[in-house]
C-alpha positions in Angstrom: 157.7 111.7 90.9 159.3 112.6 94.2 163.0 111.9 94.7 163.8 109.8 97.8 167.1 109.9 99.6 166.4 107.0 101.9 166.0 103.5 100.4 165.1 99.9 101.5 162.5 101.0 104.0 158.8 101.7 103.8 157.7 105.4 103.8 154.9 106.9 105.9 154.7 103.8 108.1 155.6 103.3 111.8 158.4 100.6 111.9 160.6 99.0 114.5 164.2 99.4 113.4 165.1 96.1 115.1 162.9 94.1 112.8 164.3 95.6 109.5 167.4 93.3 109.5 167.4 89.6 110.4 170.0 87.4 112.0 171.5 84.7 109.8 173.7 82.1 111.4 177.4 82.6 110.5 176.9 85.9 108.8 176.9 89.6 109.1 173.8 91.0 107.4 173.4 94.6 106.4 170.7 96.9 105.0 171.7 100.3 103.6 169.2 103.0 104.3 171.1 105.8 102.7 174.6 106.4 101.3 176.0 109.6 100.0 178.9 112.0 100.1 178.1 113.3 103.6 176.0 110.6 105.3 175.7 106.8 105.4 173.1 104.9 107.5 173.2 101.1 107.6 171.5 98.5 109.7 173.5 95.4 110.7 172.7 92.0 112.3 175.7 90.1 113.5 175.5 86.4 114.3 177.2 85.4 117.6 181.0 85.3 117.1 180.9 87.2 113.8 183.1 90.3 113.4 184.3 93.1 111.3 188.1 93.3 111.6 190.0 96.5 112.3 189.7 99.2 109.7 189.3 103.0 109.7 186.8 105.4 108.1 187.2 108.9 106.8 184.0 109.8 108.7 182.9 109.8 112.3 180.8 106.6 112.9 178.1 106.4 115.5 176.9 102.9 116.5 173.6 102.4 118.4 172.9 98.8 119.5 169.3 97.8 118.8 169.7 94.3 120.4 172.3 92.0 121.9 175.9 92.6 123.0 179.0 93.7 121.1 182.7 94.3 121.8 183.9 97.4 120.0 187.6 98.2 119.8 188.6 101.8 119.0 192.3 102.2 118.7 193.7 100.1 121.5 190.7 100.4 123.8 187.9 97.8 124.1 184.3 98.7 125.0 181.4 96.4 125.8 178.0 97.6 124.6 174.5 96.3 125.2 171.1 97.0 123.7 170.3 100.7 124.0 173.9 101.9 124.2 175.8 104.0 121.7 179.4 104.9 121.0 181.2 107.1 118.5 184.2 105.8 116.5 186.2 108.8 115.4 187.3 109.3 111.8 190.8 108.0 111.1 191.0 105.8 114.2 191.1 102.0 113.5 188.1 100.2 115.0 186.7 96.7 115.0 183.4 95.0 116.0 182.8 91.6 117.5 179.5 89.9 118.4 179.9 88.6 121.9 176.2 87.6 121.6 174.3 88.2 118.4 173.5 91.9 118.0 171.8 94.4 115.8 173.0 98.0 115.3 172.3 101.1 113.3 175.5 102.7 112.0 175.5 106.3 111.1 178.6 107.7 109.4 179.1 111.4 108.9 181.7 112.6 106.4 183.1 116.0 105.6 182.0 117.3 102.2 
């Protein structure tokens, strides 16, 4: 049997990332695709008004919006992102996410080994 490093997704099938996680009113929904010592990839769907409060990570985190509109705070600076835009939240810098409108994102975090 072959060992797989990616989970919770069909293999050898063309898929739309946006459809792999669904909006749920009043919630932040996530689907982890991989999580290891050096890499984490997770899909998120935020209902409008939902947020993840300020925190920091030991890895650089790249956010790519698949749908909607988000306000992302990095340190003291706020950024407005829309579908198709991306931003990197550097390791060790506090960051927060707010759903200005419902949004979906793919979060890729790269850690040192």
